[in-house]
C-alpha positions in Angstrom: -71.1 -31.7 -28.6 -72.5 -28.8 -30.4 -71.0 -26.5 -28.1 -67.6 -28.3 -28.4 -67.7 -27.9 -32.2 -68.9 -24.2 -32.1 -65.5 -23.3 -29.9 -63.2 -25.6 -32.1 -62.7 -23.0 -35.1 -61.8 -20.3 -32.5 -59.1 -22.6 -30.9 -57.9 -23.3 -34.4 -57.5 -19.5 -35.3 -55.9 -19.0 -31.8 -53.3 -21.6 -32.3 -52.9 -20.3 -36.1 -52.4 -16.6 -34.9 -50.1 -17.4 -32.1 -47.8 -19.7 -34.5 -47.5 -16.9 -37.1 -46.8 -14.3 -34.6 -44.3 -16.4 -33.0 -43.0 -17.3 -36.5 -42.4 -13.8 -37.3 -40.7 -13.1 -33.9 -38.3 -16.0 -34.4 -37.4 -15.2 -37.9 -36.2 -12.0 -36.9 -34.1 -13.6 -34.1 -32.8 -16.1 -36.5 -31.7 -13.3 -39.0 -29.7 -11.7 -36.2 -27.9 -15.2 -35.1 -27.3 -15.7 -38.9 -25.7 -12.4 -39.1 -23.5 -12.8 -35.8 -22.2 -16.1 -37.1 -21.8 -15.1 -40.6 -19.7 -11.9 -39.6 -17.3 -14.6 -37.9 -17.0 -16.3 -41.1 -16.5 -13.1 -42.9 -13.9 -12.2 -40.7 -12.1 -15.3 -40.9 -12.2 -15.4 -44.6 -10.9 -11.6 -44.8 -8.0 -12.1 -42.4 -7.0 -15.7 -44.1 -6.7 -13.9 -47.4 -4.5 -11.1 -46.4 -1.0 -12.0 -48.2 2.0 -11.7 -46.1 4.9 -11.6 -48.6 8.6 -12.8 -47.5 10.9 -11.3 -50.2 14.0 -13.6 -50.9 17.7 -12.4 -51.6 18.7 -13.0 -55.4 21.7 -15.3 -54.1 18.9 -17.7 -52.4 18.9 -20.9 -54.5 15.5 -22.0 -55.5 15.8 -25.7 -53.6 16.6 -23.4 -50.5 13.7 -21.3 -50.9 11.4 -24.3 -51.7 13.0 -26.0 -48.3 12.0 -23.0 -46.4 8.5 -22.8 -47.9 8.1 -26.3 -46.7 9.4 -25.3 -43.2 6.7 -22.5 -43.2 3.8 -24.8 -44.2 4.7 -26.9 -41.1 4.1 -23.9 -38.8 0.7 -23.6 -36.9 0.3 -20.0 -38.0 0.5 -20.7 -41.9 -2.8 -21.5 -43.9 -1.2 -21.7 -47.2 2.0 -20.5 -49.2 3.0 -19.7 -52.5 6.5 -19.7 -54.0 6.8 -17.0 -56.8 10.2 -17.2 -58.9 11.8 -14.2 -60.5 10.6 -15.5 -63.5 6.8 -15.9 -62.4 7.0 -12.5 -60.9 8.2 -11.0 -64.1 5.3 -12.6 -66.0 2.8 -11.4 -63.5 4.2 -7.8 -63.6 4.2 -7.8 -67.4 0.5 -9.3 -67.6 -0.8 -6.6 -64.9 0.9 -3.6 -66.3 1.5 -4.4 -69.8 5.1 -3.5 -69.7 8.3 -5.8 -69.7 10.9 -4.2 -67.7 13.4 -6.3 -69.3 13.1 -4.1 -72.4 14.7 -1.4 -70.5 17.0 -3.3 -68.4 19.6 -6.0 -69.0 18.3 -8.2 -66.6 15.1 -9.0 -64.5 14.9 -6.5 -61.8 12.4 -8.5 -60.0 13.0 -10.7 -57.0 11.5 -14.3 -55.7 9.1 -14.4 -52.9 6.9 -16.8 -50.7 3.3 -15.5 -50.4 1.9 -16.5 -46.9 -1.7 -16.5 -46.0 -2.0 -16.9 -42.2 -4.6 -18.7 -40.0 -7.2 -16.1 -39.0 -6.3 -16.2 -35.1 -2.7 -15.2 -36.1 -3.6 -12.4 -38.4 -3.0 -9.6 -35.8 -0.3 -7.1 -35.0 1.1 -8.9 -31.9 1.2 -12.6 -33.6 2.7 -11.0 -36.9 5.6 -9.5 -34.8 6.6 -12.9 -33.4 6.3 -14.5 -36.7 8.5 -11.9 -38.2 11.3 -12.7 -35.7 10.9 -16.4 -36.6 11.2 -15.7 -40.5 14.1 -13.6 -40.0 16.1 -16.3 -38.4 16.4 -17.6 -41.8 19.2 -16.3 -44.0 18.8 -15.0 -47.4 15.3 -13.1 -46.4 15.4 -9.6 -47.8 12.3 -8.1 -46.4 8.6 -8.8 -45.0 5.7 -6.9 -46.4 2.2 -6.7 -45.3 -0.6 -4.1 -45.4 -0.3 -3.3 -41.5 -2.8 -0.5 -41.7 -5.3 -2.9 -43.5 -4.9 -5.5 -40.9 -5.5 -3.2 -38.0 -8.6 -1.8 -39.8 -10.1 -5.1 -40.4 -9.6 -6.4 -36.8 -10.7 -3.0 -35.3 -14.0 -2.9 -37.7 -14.8 -6.6 -36.9 -14.6 -6.2 -33.3 -16.9 -3.2 -33.5 -19.4 -5.1 -35.8 -19.3 -8.1 -33.3 -20.2 -5.8 -30.4 -22.9 -4.2 -32.2 -24.5 -7.5 -33.4 -24.1 -8.9 -30.0 -25.8 -6.2 -28.4 -28.6 -6.3 -31.0 -29.0 -10.0 -30.6 -29.5 -9.5 -26.7 -32.0 -6.6 -27.1 -33.9 -8.6 -29.6 -34.1 -11.8 -27.3 -35.8 -9.3 -24.9 -38.1 -8.0 -27.3 -38.9 -11.4 -28.7 -39.6 -12.7 -25.1 -42.1 -9.8 -24.5 -44.0 -10.4 -27.8 -44.1 -14.2 -27.6 -45.2 -13.7 -23.8 -47.9 -11.2 -24.6 -49.1 -13.5 -27.6 -49.4 -16.6 -25.3 -50.8 -15.0 -22.3 -53.8 -13.6 -24.4 -54.7 -17.0 -25.3 -54.6 -18.3 -21.9 -56.5 -15.0 -20.7 -59.3 -16.2 -22.8 -59.4 -19.4 -20.9 -59.2 -18.1 -17.2 -62.7 -18.9 -16.2 -62.2 -22.4 -17.7 -59.1 -22.8 -15.5 -61.0 -21.5 -12.5 -63.9 -24.1 -13.2 -61.4 -26.7 -13.1 -59.7 -25.8 -10.0 -63.4 -26.0 -8.4 -63.9 -29.4 -9.4 -60.8 -30.6 -7.8 -58.2 -30.8 -10.8 -54.8 -30.6 -9.8 -52.5 -27.6 -11.0 -50.5 -30.2 -13.1 -53.3 -31.7 -14.7 -54.6 -28.1 -15.6 -51.3 -27.0 -17.0 -50.6 -29.9 -19.0 -52.9 -29.1 -22.1 -51.4 -25.5 -22.0 -48.1 -26.6 -22.0 -48.3 -29.1 -24.8 -50.3 -26.9 -27.1 -47.7 -24.2 -26.6 -44.8 -26.6 -27.0 -46.5 -27.6 -30.4 -46.9 -23.8 -31.2 -42.8 -23.3 -30.4 -41.9 -26.3 -32.7 -44.0 -25.4 -35.5 -43.0 -21.6 -35.4 -39.2 -22.7 -35.3 -39.8 -25.1 -38.1 -41.6 -22.3 -40.2 -38.8 -19.7 -39.4 -35.9 -22.1 -40.1 -37.5 -22.9 -43.6 -37.6 -19.4 -44.4 -33.9 -18.6 -43.3 -32.9 -21.9 -45.4 -34.7 -20.5 -48.5 -33.2 -17.1 -48.0 -29.7 -18.6 -47.5 -30.1 -20.8 -50.6 -31.3 -17.7 -52.6 -28.3 -15.7 -51.4 -25.7 -18.4 -52.3 -27.4 -18.8 -55.7 -27.2 -15.1 -56.2 -23.8 -14.6 -55.1 -21.9 -17.9 -55.3 -18.6 -16.5 -53.7 -20.9 -16.4 -50.3 -20.2 -20.1 -50.1 -17.4 -19.4 -47.5 -19.3 -17.1 -45.3 -22.9 -18.9 -45.4 -22.0 -22.5 -44.8 -23.6 -25.6 -43.7 -22.5 -25.2 -40.4 -23.7 -21.5 -39.9 -27.4 -22.8 -41.0 -27.4 -25.8 -38.8 -26.3 -23.6 -35.9 -29.0 -20.8 -36.6 -31.7 -23.7 -37.1 -30.6 -25.0 -33.7 -30.7 -21.7 -32.0 -34.2 -20.7 -33.3 -35.8 -24.2 -32.4 -34.3 -24.1 -28.9 -35.2 -20.6 -28.4 -38.6 -21.1 -29.7 -39.6 -24.2 -27.8 -38.2 -23.1 -24.7 -39.7 -19.6 -24.7 -43.0 -20.6 -25.5 -43.3 -23.3 -23.0 -41.6 -20.9 -20.0 -44.3 -18.3 -21.4 -47.0 -20.6 -21.0 -45.8 -21.9 -17.6 -45.6 -18.2 -16.2 -48.9 -17.3 -17.6 -50.8 -20.3 -16.6 -49.6 -20.1 -13.2 -50.4 -16.4 -12.8 -54.1 -17.5 -13.4 -53.9 -20.6 -11.2 -53.2 -18.3 -8.5 -55.8 -15.7 -9.0 -59.0 -15.8 -6.7 -62.3 -15.9 -8.3 -63.0 -12.3 -7.7 -59.9 -11.0 -9.6 -60.4 -12.9 -12.7 -63.3 -10.0 -13.7 -60.8 -7.4 -13.2 -57.4 -8.7 -14.9 
C-alpha cells in the first residue's frame, strides 16, 4: 500500500504533463483549422460585397425598373439588390463630393441603377458572363459595370491562401501525430517492465491494454476540452475587439473547430497508445533493457 501511494504522484504528474503537451499541440492544430474555415467565410464575405451595377436608360420608367429588380431578386445568383433612382444618385454624388452638378447643368446628369450583390458561388468571371447575357435580354439596360480586375484578384488570392492553409494543416497534422506519439510512448515506456510482468502472470493482451487506452482516452478528452476552451476565449476576444469579424468568426466555424479538435485529440491519443502498447507487448524480456 505504501509503495502504491509512493508512485501515485508520479502517475499524476505523467498525466498532467501528457495533457499539457497534447493541449498545446491540439491548440496549434485548432488554430490552423480555425484559419481554414474563417478564410472560407472571409472569401464568401468579400465576394458577396462586390457590387455589380446595372445602369438603366433614362427612358425606363421607375415601375419598370422596380419590376426588373423584382425579377433579379428571384434569380439564384442574386444575394441582394438595391434600386437607386436618379434623385438618390444625385444626392449620393453631392454628399460624397460636396458638389451639386445641377449647379452647372440644366438637368440631373446621373442615371438610375440597380446595385446587385451576387451569391459567392457566382462571383467569378465565367458566371458573370452568363449573368450579363441574362440581364441584357431586358430592354432599357444601358451598361453593366463591375470591377473585373478586383474580382479576378480576389478569386486568385483566395485560391492561393486556401492551398497554403490546407498544406499547413496537413503538415501540422503529421507533426502533431509525431509529438503526441512521442509523449504517449514515453509514458508507456516507463511501464514496460510492468507490462512484461503482467504477461508472465497470464494477463491477456486486451486486459493489459485496457487501462492504458482508457488513460490516454481521458488525456485526449481533457486536452481537447482545454484547447477548445482557449480557442473559444480567443474567438470571443477577437470579435469583441473587432465586431465586424462576426461575419467571419461565426458560431458554425467555432463548433466545427471544436469538433475537429475533440475528434482528432481523442483519436490520435487512443491510436498512439494502442501502437505503443502493442510494441511493448510484442517485445521479448531481453530486449526491454535495450529500448
